[in-house]
LUMDRENVEX-691886 format. One line per field, with one value per residue (C-alpha): residue number from 1; residue in one letter; chain; x, y, z. Coordinates in Angstrom, 3 decimals, decimal comma. Example, Ala and Ser with C-alpha at 12.3 -4.5 7.8 and 13.67 -1.06 7.14 Angstrom:
2
num [1	2] .
residu [a	s] .
chaine [A	A] .
x [12,300	13,670] .
y [-4,500	-1,060] .
z [7,800	7,140] .
//
This chain:
600
num [1	2	3	4	5	6	7	8	9	10	11	12	13	14	15	16	17	18	19	20	21	22	23	24	25	26	27	28	29	30	31	32	33	34	35	36	37	38	39	40	41	42	43	44	45	46	47	48	49	50	51	52	53	54	55	56	57	58	59	60	61	62	63	64	65	66	67	68	69	70	71	72	73	74	75	76	77	78	79	80	81	82	83	84	85	86	87	88	89	90	91	92	93	94	95	96	97	98	99	100	101	102	103	104	105	106	107	108	109	110	111	112	113	114	115	116	117	118	119	120	121	122	123	124	125	126	127	128	129	130	131	132	133	134	135	136	137	138	139	140	141	142	143	144	145	146	147	148	149	150	151	152	153	154	155	156	157	158	159	160	161	162	163	164	165	166	167	168	169	170	171	172	173	174	175	176	177	178	179	180	181	182	183	184	185	186	187	188	189	190	191	192	193	194	195	196	197	198	199	200	201	202	203	204	205	206	207	208	209	210	211	212	213	214	215	216	217	218	219	220	221	222	223	224	225	226	227	228	229	230	231	232	233	234	235	236	237	238	239	240	241	242	243	244	245	246	247	248	249	250	251	252	253	254	255	256	257	258	259	260	261	262	263	264	265	266	267	268	269	270	271	272	273	274	275	276	277	278	279	280	281	282	283	284	285	286	287	288	289	290	291	292	293	294	295	296	297	298	299	300	301	302	303	304	305	306	307	308	309	310	311	312	313	314	315	316	317	318	319	320	321	322	323	324	325	326	327	328	329	330	331	332	333	334	335	336	337	338	339	340	341	342	343	344	345	346	347	348	349	350	351	352	353	354	355	356	357	358	359	360	361	362	363	364	365	366	367	368	369	370	371	372	373	374	375	376	377	378	379	380	381	382	383	384	385	386	387	388	389	390	391	392	393	394	395	396	397	398	399	400	401	402	403	404	405	406	407	408	409	410	411	412	413	414	415	416	417	418	419	420	421	422	423	424	425	426	427	428	429	430	431	432	433	434	435	436	437	438	439	440	441	442	443	444	445	446	447	448	449	450	451	452	453	454	455	456	457	458	459	460	461	462	463	464	465	466	467	468	469	470	471	472	473	474	475	476	477	478	479	480	481	482	483	484	485	486	487	488	489	490	491	492	493	494	495	496	497	498	499	500	501	502	503	504	505	506	507	508	509	510	511	512	513	514	515	516	517	518	519	520	521	522	523	524	525	526	527	528	529	530	531	532	533	534	535	536	537	538	539	540	541	542	543	544	545	546	547	548	549	550	551	552	553	554	555	556	557	558	559	560	561	562	563	564	565	566	567	568	569	570	571	572	573	574	575	576	577	578	579	580	581	582	583	584	585	586	587	588	589	590	591	592	593	594	595	596	597	598	599	600] .
residu [m	g	a	q	g	t	a	s	e	v	y	a	t	y	v	q	d	l	l	i	v	s	s	s	r	v	v	l	e	s	s	l	r	h	l	a	r	g	t	s	l	a	d	d	p	g	f	a	r	i	v	e	h	t	p	a	s	k	p	a	r	l	f	i	p	h	q	r	i	p	t	l	f	a	a	y	l	g	v	p	m	q	k	y	a	a	f	v	r	t	s	a	q	w	t	v	l	d	g	f	v	g	g	h	e	v	r	m	d	g	y	s	v	f	p	s	g	a	e	h	y	f	s	t	l	l	g	q	e	p	q	k	l	m	a	l	q	i	l	p	a	a	t	v	a	g	f	s	l	g	l	s	d	p	a	a	y	l	t	a	y	d	r	d	l	d	g	h	k	i	k	r	n	e	p	e	k	e	r	l	e	w	f	n	l	l	y	p	t	e	v	s	l	s	c	v	p	y	g	s	e	l	h	w	i	a	l	i	h	s	r	y	i	r	q	a	k	i	q	f	a	l	l	n	k	q	v	e	g	k	v	m	e	n	p	l	p	g	l	l	p	g	i	f	g	p	v	f	n	l	c	q	a	g	y	y	c	y	i	g	p	f	i	l	f	g	p	e	n	l	l	n	g	i	l	q	g	n	m	a	g	n	y	h	s	l	a	d	a	i	s	q	t	p	a	s	p	g	i	m	n	a	s	n	l	t	l	f	l	q	p	a	t	g	l	e	q	l	k	s	l	i	d	k	r	y	a	e	r	l	d	a	w	s	r	y	n	a	q	v	t	f	l	q	f	s	s	l	e	d	r	l	y	t	h	l	s	v	y	g	d	s	l	e	i	s	p	l	v	p	r	k	k	e	v	r	i	k	d	d	a	r	q	d	t	l	a	r	e	k	p	p	y	k	v	f	n	h	l	t	r	k	d	n	e	l	f	q	t	p	w	p	e	c	r	l	i	m	r	d	h	t	g	k	t	l	w	e	k	t	m	e	g	p	i	q	d	r	i	v	q	l	d	f	l	k	n	d	k	l	q	m	l	f	s	i	g	n	r	l	y	l	l	d	r	l	g	r	n	v	s	p	y	p	k	a	y	t	t	s	i	l	y	g	p	f	v	f	d	p	e	g	k	k	e	y	r	i	l	l	v	h	q	d	n	v	l	r	c	y	d	k	s	g	s	v	s	g	g	w	n	d	f	s	l	p	g	y	l	t	g	q	p	r	y	i	m	w	e	n	t	g	l	w	v	i	y	t	d	s	q	t	v	f	l	s	a	t	g	q	v	r	g	m	t	t	r	k	a	c	l	d	p	q	a	e	i	r	f	s	g	p	y	e	l	y	g	t	t	i	e	g	k	p	l	t	i	m	l	e] .
chaine [A	A	A	A	A	A	A	A	A	A	A	A	A	A	A	A	A	A	A	A	A	A	A	A	A	A	A	A	A	A	A	A	A	A	A	A	A	A	A	A	A	A	A	A	A	A	A	A	A	A	A	A	A	A	A	A	A	A	A	A	A	A	A	A	A	A	A	A	A	A	A	A	A	A	A	A	A	A	A	A	A	A	A	A	A	A	A	A	A	A	A	A	A	A	A	A	A	A	A	A	A	A	A	A	A	A	A	A	A	A	A	A	A	A	A	A	A	A	A	A	A	A	A	A	A	A	A	A	A	A	A	A	A	A	A	A	A	A	A	A	A	A	A	A	A	A	A	A	A	A	A	A	A	A	A	A	A	A	A	A	A	A	A	A	A	A	A	A	A	A	A	A	A	A	A	A	A	A	A	A	A	A	A	A	A	A	A	A	A	A	A	A	A	A	A	A	A	A	A	A	A	A	A	A	A	A	A	A	A	A	A	A	A	A	A	A	A	A	A	A	A	A	A	A	A	A	A	A	A	A	A	A	A	A	A	A	A	A	A	A	A	A	A	A	A	A	A	A	A	A	A	A	A	A	A	A	A	A	A	A	A	A	A	A	A	A	A	A	A	A	A	A	A	A	A	A	A	A	A	A	A	A	A	A	A	A	A	A	A	A	A	A	A	A	A	A	A	A	A	A	A	A	A	A	A	A	A	A	A	A	A	A	A	A	A	A	A	A	A	A	A	A	A	A	A	A	A	A	A	A	A	A	A	A	A	A	A	A	A	A	A	A	A	A	A	A	A	A	A	A	A	A	A	A	A	A	A	A	A	A	A	A	A	A	A	A	A	A	A	A	A	A	A	A	A	A	A	A	A	A	A	A	A	A	A	A	A	A	A	A	A	A	A	A	A	A	A	A	A	A	A	A	A	A	A	A	A	A	A	A	A	A	A	A	A	A	A	A	A	A	A	A	A	A	A	A	A	A	A	A	A	A	A	A	A	A	A	A	A	A	A	A	A	A	A	A	A	A	A	A	A	A	A	A	A	A	A	A	A	A	A	A	A	A	A	A	A	A	A	A	A	A	A	A	A	A	A	A	A	A	A	A	A	A	A	A	A	A	A	A	A	A	A	A	A	A	A	A	A	A	A	A	A	A	A	A	A	A	A	A	A	A	A	A	A	A	A	A	A	A	A	A	A	A	A	A	A	A	A	A	A	A	A	A	A	A	A	A	A	A	A	A	A	A	A	A	A	A	A	A	A	A	A	A	A	A	A	A	A	A	A	A	A	A	A	A	A	A	A	A	A	A	A	A	A	A	A	A	A	A	A	A	A	A	A	A	A	A	A	A	A	A	A	A	A	A	A	A	A	A] .
x [31,779	29,899	29,506	29,155	29,360	25,880	22,440	21,970	24,420	24,574	26,175	27,277	28,947	29,992	29,611	28,964	28,795	26,122	26,380	24,074	23,297	21,112	20,675	20,466	23,513	21,120	19,346	22,627	24,061	20,816	21,128	24,698	23,613	20,877	23,436	25,780	23,013	22,184	18,726	17,407	14,247	14,227	13,091	9,802	7,288	5,337	8,458	9,805	6,519	6,397	9,985	9,132	6,272	8,464	11,597	12,405	13,119	13,201	15,939	14,167	12,472	10,582	9,297	6,628	5,666	1,936	2,106	4,151	1,872	-0,323	2,874	3,916	0,458	0,690	4,168	3,135	-0,541	-0,717	-3,908	-6,650	-5,816	-3,709	-6,718	-7,986	-4,704	-5,416	-7,628	-4,534	-3,200	-3,902	-3,057	-0,771	2,129	4,219	3,866	6,489	6,769	9,039	9,688	12,071	13,275	13,294	14,060	10,624	8,946	9,282	6,905	6,343	4,116	3,659	1,293	0,586	-0,296	-2,841	-3,151	-6,240	-9,348	-7,627	-9,887	-8,475	-9,713	-9,003	-11,150	-14,002	-12,871	-12,974	-15,536	-15,446	-14,327	-11,854	-13,731	-12,611	-11,107	-13,509	-13,136	-10,143	-12,435	-14,455	-12,040	-10,390	-6,847	-5,552	-6,910	-4,369	-5,145	-7,888	-8,949	-11,450	-13,227	-14,336	-17,184	-19,055	-21,379	-21,846	-24,157	-21,511	-18,829	-20,874	-21,633	-17,921	-17,093	-19,415	-17,837	-14,380	-15,503	-16,952	-13,670	-11,860	-14,559	-15,430	-18,983	-20,866	-24,400	-25,647	-27,369	-31,036	-31,944	-34,209	-31,361	-28,992	-31,637	-32,124	-28,337	-27,949	-30,478	-28,019	-26,043	-22,674	-19,497	-17,140	-17,211	-14,447	-13,327	-10,840	-9,213	-9,610	-8,349	-10,989	-10,507	-7,918	-8,911	-8,857	-12,212	-13,233	-15,670	-17,204	-18,575	-20,437	-20,111	-23,362	-23,792	-27,348	-27,453	-31,110	-32,123	-29,955	-31,761	-35,094	-33,887	-33,070	-36,333	-38,139	-36,588	-36,548	-37,171	-34,595	-33,305	-30,970	-27,780	-28,150	-26,501	-29,211	-29,459	-28,597	-31,497	-29,065	-25,801	-24,885	-25,376	-21,745	-20,391	-23,283	-22,494	-18,719	-17,425	-16,450	-13,685	-16,421	-17,263	-14,396	-16,716	-19,301	-21,915	-24,631	-25,145	-24,974	-25,233	-25,085	-22,371	-22,622	-22,660	-21,353	-23,088	-20,917	-21,294	-19,619	-19,728	-22,157	-19,622	-17,150	-19,799	-21,040	-17,551	-17,092	-20,570	-20,241	-16,818	-18,181	-21,197	-18,965	-16,683	-13,485	-13,212	-9,749	-9,999	-7,357	-7,516	-6,808	-3,837	-2,391	-3,055	-0,795	2,130	3,570	2,302	-0,912	0,594	1,836	-1,657	-3,899	-7,245	-9,100	-8,759	-10,684	-8,923	-6,864	-5,033	-3,541	-1,480	-0,526	2,414	2,552	-0,495	1,680	3,354	2,425	-1,207	-0,451	1,082	-2,335	-3,206	-0,029	1,176	3,707	6,176	6,600	6,885	10,606	10,012	7,573	10,114	12,613	10,052	10,110	13,571	12,013	10,078	7,112	3,992	1,580	1,704	-0,750	-1,064	-3,612	-4,998	-7,008	-7,999	-8,165	-8,568	-5,805	-3,660	-3,812	-2,253	-0,645	0,695	2,698	3,520	5,436	5,814	7,511	8,729	11,895	12,247	15,570	17,200	15,896	17,601	15,231	17,129	20,887	22,097	22,785	20,137	20,855	20,892	21,552	24,343	25,601	29,397	29,444	28,094	24,265	22,103	18,587	16,796	14,963	16,362	14,140	15,205	15,942	16,197	17,707	16,089	17,635	15,009	15,644	14,601	13,294	13,629	17,322	18,298	20,068	19,503	17,719	17,643	14,460	14,972	12,478	12,738	12,028	8,607	6,479	7,414	7,868	8,586	9,733	12,544	13,521	17,013	18,630	22,083	23,678	21,993	19,492	16,083	13,368	10,320	9,125	5,939	4,714	3,383	1,496	4,249	7,516	7,746	7,241	9,593	10,668	10,089	9,361	9,199	6,738	5,273	1,652	0,386	2,340	3,988	7,628	7,452	8,171	6,167	7,124	5,053	5,398	3,448	2,878	0,825	-2,230	-1,963	-0,359	0,931	1,873	3,705	4,990	8,468	7,135	5,618	1,989	-0,463	-1,338	-5,038	-6,535	-3,939	-3,528	-5,273	-6,307	-6,601	-8,118	-4,741	-1,318	1,272	4,264	6,264	6,067	5,153	6,657	5,791	5,681	4,897	4,370	3,019	5,449	2,521	2,810	-0,335	1,424	0,635	1,478	2,169	1,680	2,177	-0,180	0,292	-1,952	0,657	-1,748	-0,235	-2,487	-2,166	-3,445	-3,785	-2,006	-4,839	-4,399	-7,540	-7,470	-6,824	-9,863	-10,075	-7,222	-7,195	-5,636	-2,646	-1,492	2,312	3,675	6,457	8,217	9,643	13,321	13,503	11,675	8,835	9,261	6,972	8,070	6,329	6,097	4,663	1,489	1,196	2,455	3,706	4,468	7,470	7,229	10,286	9,644	11,713	9,713	8,789	9,204	5,739	4,598	1,282	-0,750	-1,361	-4,547	-2,905	-3,732	-0,989	0,599	3,613	5,941	9,192	9,865	11,753	14,981	14,718	13,963	15,163	17,918	16,148	19,260	19,510	17,981	14,750	14,303	11,239	11,775	8,130	4,700	4,763	8,455	10,933	14,652	16,034	18,853	18,427	20,081	22,640	23,557	21,962	19,989	16,261	13,427	9,913	6,817	3,768	0,090] .
y [-1,939	0,675	1,329	5,038	7,458	6,850	8,117	5,204	3,832	0,144	-1,334	-4,931	-7,173	-10,816	-12,702	-16,336	-17,427	-14,802	-11,932	-9,154	-6,237	-3,191	0,394	1,437	1,406	1,494	-1,693	-3,437	-2,556	-3,727	-7,085	-7,472	-6,814	-9,451	-11,976	-11,150	-11,850	-15,124	-13,977	-13,917	-13,983	-17,783	-17,275	-15,862	-18,808	-17,587	-17,278	-20,657	-22,340	-20,889	-21,982	-25,458	-25,716	-24,607	-26,789	-26,486	-23,164	-22,003	-19,586	-16,652	-16,561	-13,644	-13,372	-10,763	-9,693	-9,056	-6,355	-4,281	-4,756	-1,692	0,372	-0,963	-0,157	3,332	3,755	2,751	3,752	6,584	8,696	7,682	3,935	3,753	3,825	0,615	-1,272	-2,631	-5,384	-7,436	-7,419	-10,924	-13,254	-15,236	-12,882	-14,145	-15,113	-16,909	-16,689	-19,018	-18,372	-17,436	-14,526	-14,989	-12,811	-11,273	-12,310	-12,480	-15,208	-16,199	-18,802	-19,495	-19,469	-18,320	-20,784	-19,594	-20,926	-22,987	-20,910	-17,618	-14,954	-12,762	-11,121	-14,120	-16,265	-14,645	-16,606	-20,011	-22,187	-20,048	-21,900	-19,819	-18,219	-17,718	-14,238	-12,620	-8,885	-8,633	-9,467	-6,291	-3,775	-1,392	-2,215	0,977	0,102	1,355	-0,709	-2,569	-5,628	-8,424	-10,519	-13,992	-15,616	-18,903	-18,194	-14,424	-14,885	-16,957	-14,389	-11,458	-13,361	-14,042	-10,413	-9,101	-11,497	-10,203	-6,599	-7,461	-9,128	-5,886	-3,845	-2,091	-0,936	-0,335	0,155	-3,306	-3,681	-4,503	-8,190	-7,561	-5,775	-8,704	-11,182	-8,934	-8,824	-12,602	-13,049	-11,258	-14,537	-12,722	-14,737	-11,741	-8,141	-5,794	-2,197	-0,659	2,675	3,609	6,598	8,448	11,817	13,675	12,126	8,850	7,302	4,291	1,724	-1,268	-4,393	-7,569	-10,756	-12,706	-16,431	-15,871	-12,453	-12,776	-13,177	-10,182	-8,075	-9,139	-7,957	-4,497	-4,460	-4,529	-1,103	0,772	0,407	-1,632	-0,619	-2,997	-1,522	1,690	3,249	3,688	5,653	3,456	3,127	1,799	3,879	2,773	-0,929	-2,102	0,267	-0,797	-4,515	-4,699	-1,661	1,995	1,263	1,078	4,718	5,516	4,584	7,237	4,643	6,942	4,852	1,246	-0,929	-4,568	-6,064	-9,837	-11,397	-8,143	-5,307	-2,167	0,835	4,199	7,625	7,920	9,032	6,277	3,531	4,837	4,634	1,028	0,010	1,606	0,053	-3,384	-2,969	-1,728	-4,770	-2,712	-2,730	-3,591	-5,162	-5,712	-9,451	-8,716	-6,589	-9,228	-12,063	-10,338	-10,875	-14,055	-12,739	-14,839	-18,126	-16,306	-15,162	-17,606	-17,899	-18,481	-16,929	-15,491	-12,107	-10,573	-7,246	-5,992	-3,041	-1,986	0,393	0,183	2,417	5,238	5,806	9,475	8,522	6,532	9,588	11,129	8,165	8,287	10,453	12,932	11,850	8,582	9,969	9,291	5,585	5,510	7,168	4,481	1,841	2,913	1,291	-2,124	-1,931	-3,841	-3,976	-5,883	-6,982	-9,447	-10,497	-13,238	-15,056	-18,237	-19,622	-23,332	-24,664	-23,121	-21,935	-18,942	-19,578	-16,610	-15,926	-13,010	-12,296	-9,290	-9,291	-6,965	-7,322	-5,440	-6,815	-8,333	-4,930	-3,862	-4,166	-7,064	-9,261	-8,709	-9,818	-8,276	-8,034	-9,799	-7,155	-7,300	-4,917	-4,130	-3,711	-2,862	0,540	0,557	-0,889	-2,018	0,403	3,723	6,258	8,886	12,491	14,151	17,761	20,140	20,227	22,243	24,655	26,948	30,554	31,894	35,466	35,428	32,562	30,954	27,768	28,113	25,400	24,177	22,703	20,937	20,520	17,062	15,891	16,993	20,638	19,936	23,574	24,394	26,912	28,467	29,953	31,701	31,001	33,249	31,358	34,109	32,834	33,922	32,414	29,709	27,641	24,967	21,748	18,813	16,237	15,614	15,736	12,162	11,724	14,509	18,081	18,739	22,216	23,028	26,051	25,539	28,949	28,931	32,280	31,118	31,106	27,857	26,330	23,450	20,234	17,719	15,315	15,038	12,124	11,939	15,527	17,022	20,571	23,216	26,272	29,330	30,775	32,715	29,586	30,362	27,669	27,755	27,043	24,425	22,863	21,298	18,155	15,394	11,752	8,754	6,986	8,358	8,885	6,474	7,729	10,775	13,104	12,131	14,909	14,584	16,935	14,591	17,225	19,942	22,316	22,411	20,265	18,112	14,566	13,506	9,941	9,003	5,623	5,396	3,384	0,615	0,153	1,612	3,696	6,508	9,275	12,795	15,865	19,136	20,149	16,987	15,198	11,632	11,681	10,841	7,199	6,156	2,528	2,089	-0,251	-2,286	-2,490	-6,077	-4,914	-1,799	0,762	0,384	3,334	6,482	5,814	6,956	8,134	7,133	7,624	5,911	8,415	9,548	6,582	7,040	4,335	4,334	2,321	1,219	-0,344	-2,689	-5,316	-8,206	-6,943	-4,105	-3,181	-1,231	0,575	2,454	6,151	5,211	2,635	-0,626	-3,317	-3,714	-5,767	-6,875	-8,630	-11,491	-11,146	-12,377	-9,900	-6,580	-3,643	-1,315	2,005	3,887	2,212	3,478	1,971	2,080	1,426	-0,757	-0,630	0,005	-3,424	-4,027	-2,467	-2,945	-2,600	-3,701	-5,811	-4,847	-7,564	-5,712	-8,141	-6,903	-7,760	-7,509	-6,792	-7,470	-5,328	-6,308] .
z [20,991	18,998	15,253	14,585	11,675	10,354	11,142	13,540	16,098	16,901	20,081	20,400	22,978	23,097	26,361	27,351	23,659	23,004	20,565	21,845	19,534	20,284	19,064	22,739	25,004	28,032	26,940	26,228	29,666	31,302	29,513	30,772	34,326	34,065	32,780	35,596	38,145	36,384	35,257	31,726	29,657	29,960	33,586	32,260	32,481	29,506	27,372	28,568	27,657	24,174	23,527	24,801	22,337	19,390	19,537	15,820	14,190	10,612	9,436	11,070	14,475	15,946	19,527	20,223	23,857	23,774	26,406	23,947	20,950	21,710	21,845	18,411	17,033	18,416	16,889	13,386	13,226	15,731	15,733	15,152	15,370	18,562	20,941	19,295	19,681	23,148	21,715	20,876	24,411	25,654	28,477	26,174	27,032	24,084	20,455	18,447	14,661	12,652	8,999	6,231	4,243	0,479	-2,525	-2,570	0,609	4,373	5,690	9,321	10,940	14,644	17,543	21,083	23,859	26,419	29,966	30,624	31,409	30,510	29,107	26,343	23,195	21,058	23,369	21,443	18,398	20,111	18,389	15,271	12,164	10,104	7,209	3,615	3,123	0,672	1,268	-1,121	-4,032	-3,699	-2,104	-4,604	-5,699	-4,078	-0,605	1,930	5,051	6,856	8,776	8,293	10,894	9,812	11,814	11,456	14,478	14,988	17,993	19,856	18,984	20,322	23,571	24,045	23,101	25,858	28,331	27,361	27,876	31,257	32,265	31,449	33,192	29,975	29,648	26,411	25,298	24,547	21,122	21,305	21,127	18,133	16,325	16,902	15,644	12,575	11,998	12,331	9,530	7,204	7,538	7,785	7,379	7,275	8,498	7,253	7,663	5,213	4,299	0,631	-1,322	-3,342	-4,934	-2,911	0,465	2,360	3,258	5,333	4,029	5,810	4,205	5,149	3,206	3,355	2,988	1,734	0,070	-0,930	2,674	3,547	0,977	2,413	5,870	4,512	2,527	5,895	6,618	3,291	-0,398	-2,298	-5,734	-7,548	-8,968	-6,950	-3,876	-1,179	2,013	4,968	7,502	10,139	9,985	13,504	12,917	12,911	15,618	17,871	17,446	16,857	18,683	18,101	15,574	12,966	13,672	11,360	8,460	7,628	6,824	5,595	2,370	1,278	-1,837	-2,933	-5,133	-5,527	-2,033	-0,409	1,391	1,268	3,589	3,132	1,433	-1,484	-4,108	-3,233	-3,306	-6,645	-8,125	-6,918	-8,078	-11,516	-12,048	-11,271	-13,529	-16,371	-15,970	-15,639	-11,842	-10,481	-7,062	-4,386	-5,130	-8,804	-7,913	-5,538	-7,999	-10,521	-8,126	-6,518	-3,157	-3,245	-1,954	1,128	2,174	4,069	2,288	5,557	9,006	11,965	11,862	9,090	9,229	5,981	4,868	1,291	1,339	-2,469	-2,676	-1,401	1,939	1,588	1,968	5,110	6,803	7,253	9,504	11,557	14,398	13,021	15,729	13,850	10,313	10,307	10,892	7,967	5,730	6,743	5,866	2,235	1,982	2,432	-0,847	0,623	-1,499	0,766	4,401	5,935	9,619	10,160	13,230	13,721	17,118	18,044	21,573	23,707	20,787	18,541	15,169	13,473	10,009	8,710	5,066	3,710	-0,052	-2,491	-6,101	-5,178	-1,657	-2,660	-2,781	0,620	4,021	4,815	2,333	2,644	-0,768	-4,118	-6,724	-9,974	-12,687	-16,332	-17,309	-20,778	-20,937	-17,185	-18,134	-17,860	-15,140	-15,763	-13,454	-13,639	-11,219	-9,666	-9,722	-6,392	-5,213	-5,923	-9,372	-12,236	-13,581	-16,596	-16,001	-19,377	-18,119	-17,077	-19,405	-16,423	-14,472	-11,141	-8,444	-6,715	-3,252	-0,979	2,793	4,289	5,396	7,215	6,275	2,535	1,663	-1,905	-2,139	-5,463	-5,765	-8,709	-10,157	-7,492	-4,584	-3,875	-2,641	-5,086	-3,383	-0,974	-1,007	1,447	-0,122	1,350	0,574	-1,245	-5,039	-6,204	-9,151	-11,458	-12,645	-16,313	-17,866	-20,659	-22,387	-21,361	-22,473	-25,733	-24,964	-24,760	-20,950	-19,067	-16,245	-13,924	-13,945	-11,087	-8,917	-5,193	-3,880	-6,089	-7,365	-10,479	-10,140	-12,692	-11,254	-13,034	-12,400	-9,340	-7,693	-8,578	-9,649	-13,369	-14,053	-14,363	-12,109	-9,574	-10,729	-8,222	-9,230	-7,426	-6,926	-6,151	-8,849	-8,806	-11,811	-13,953	-15,383	-18,721	-21,194	-24,987	-27,872	-30,854	-33,231	-32,185	-31,530	-27,697	-27,435	-24,838	-23,875	-20,302	-19,179	-15,519	-13,774	-10,776	-7,606	-8,934	-11,702	-14,308	-17,141	-18,227	-20,852	-20,146	-22,288	-21,478	-19,081	-16,998	-18,237	-19,619	-23,360	-25,401	-26,352	-24,077	-22,900	-19,415	-19,494	-16,427	-16,379	-16,273	-13,894	-12,709	-15,129	-16,125	-18,497	-19,532	-21,980	-25,556	-28,349	-31,806	-35,194	-38,577	-41,029	-39,210	-36,844	-33,255	-30,916	-27,185	-26,042	-22,381	-20,709	-17,762	-15,925	-17,456	-20,948	-23,384	-24,568	-27,634	-27,369	-29,932	-29,510	-27,567	-25,312	-27,107	-27,157	-30,593	-29,602	-26,827	-26,119	-23,692	-20,371	-21,933	-24,763	-22,958	-24,984	-23,773	-22,851	-24,034	-27,466	-30,679	-32,101	-35,857	-38,065	-41,119	-42,050	-40,530	-38,786	-38,081	-35,647	-34,940	-31,416	-29,131	-25,970	-22,686	-23,411	-26,602	-29,059	-32,076	-32,052	-34,557	-33,227	-35,263	-34,508	-34,755] .
//
């Protein structure tokens, strides 16, 4: 039996009280032949043992064959990460995960059982007490992906690591004994490698969490002069690759600095940005970002190995890490609305404990959770959601006074195609990614000619009617753009103000040239946008109105909070808002009830 007519075909059969479903007819027919011969997966000793050790199951159960894990890594991480995927191939053969699927989270817990005396990568973690996961406290909120290794006895781990390499007949240049002794005196409890966006590029940074940071500073003082609060040139750029393997070569560790109990390694400009943000007290860490969501309880606070991925920072940024052959799968992943994904391991005796957590505020509307989202609808007419615009975009041609259409081909080509009202192609232009949200036209040069403003990834573009960049655009920002641009002209003088919502959920106001407006205070949205922002005025005082799923917020012209509503009293983005005085507003909730808002 096959279900067709969609982009994906699914085949199913029912035999011996089993419903078997597969996207591959070949796989399904092979399964039927095995059943006919009386053979099945239960004949696999490794699989039978793992089932025996997990007699009770939660609503969802996932079995993972370890021999296939490198293939999965290659499929979703591709180049350059696929060559490092073999480290998770172990003699366990199988891992079982039991868990549940909730409105905002998919959580799995389970373990692998290893035969006595078996050598595998996770044998290197035996005897290591799980360590508190600290890296999230210092990594930027927009961190894309990374892993963290928690060690209570680094010397024992490195001895076991060398034994594991010998067992797989892998040779490497052994680090000098003196260098290992020097490293152990850093008292590391955690070593981490992460991918972080900075400027218009992705960079890798490494960090060490020290149990005794003063002693660690003394160790580095033996090699070069130490300056507090400064980024310094690293005297040992090959330290971590030499000890923990070539994966750390992804980090260009030419510089380092100290922040609290952490030693950070990476590019000079990136480290300066992190250091200055911490010193100024306005640094937004990955731990801060996750703590603002209910995802925190689903993350183990201690483990031996943690791998994490943050699709919410922008799937477009992840594509630069992934083999183009698998781009279609990444595009499909966007339907799941996942914000953070954690896969964590802890080793104990002959068992490896595993934990998986996938969290997303809007996970309930993804295919992972097959149920309807509860929405608040007024008179069955308006739904509480903000729709993104999609190509083709209607663009007014100031020369012909007709509407043109702007098309864009799918990723990875992403070519813009402008056609006039007759369908004639006017020009084509290849871009680095798809347009993120919308296209807004404005008269940037104040000459009654319109230009097109839009965002791609972390860049803001302004093109004229012939597809040429208008200076000083494009503008690149440190984090990708989630929503916008929303363009306003409060004074009516074409001195535009542009609102952008970035991937870290920060709302920021820019001037017409794409620079942050003077005096603007960054505002972290309490939820996702449900309506286009507004700019309203009382006499000479301006006010931003920001509609989110949890609150409607009123900001001053410089981004300071002047008032807000509660979740049950969110304003209808389509309804009128009236001033009754400098400190009082009238609005209508999405349930159609009148509401008075008092401003500070």
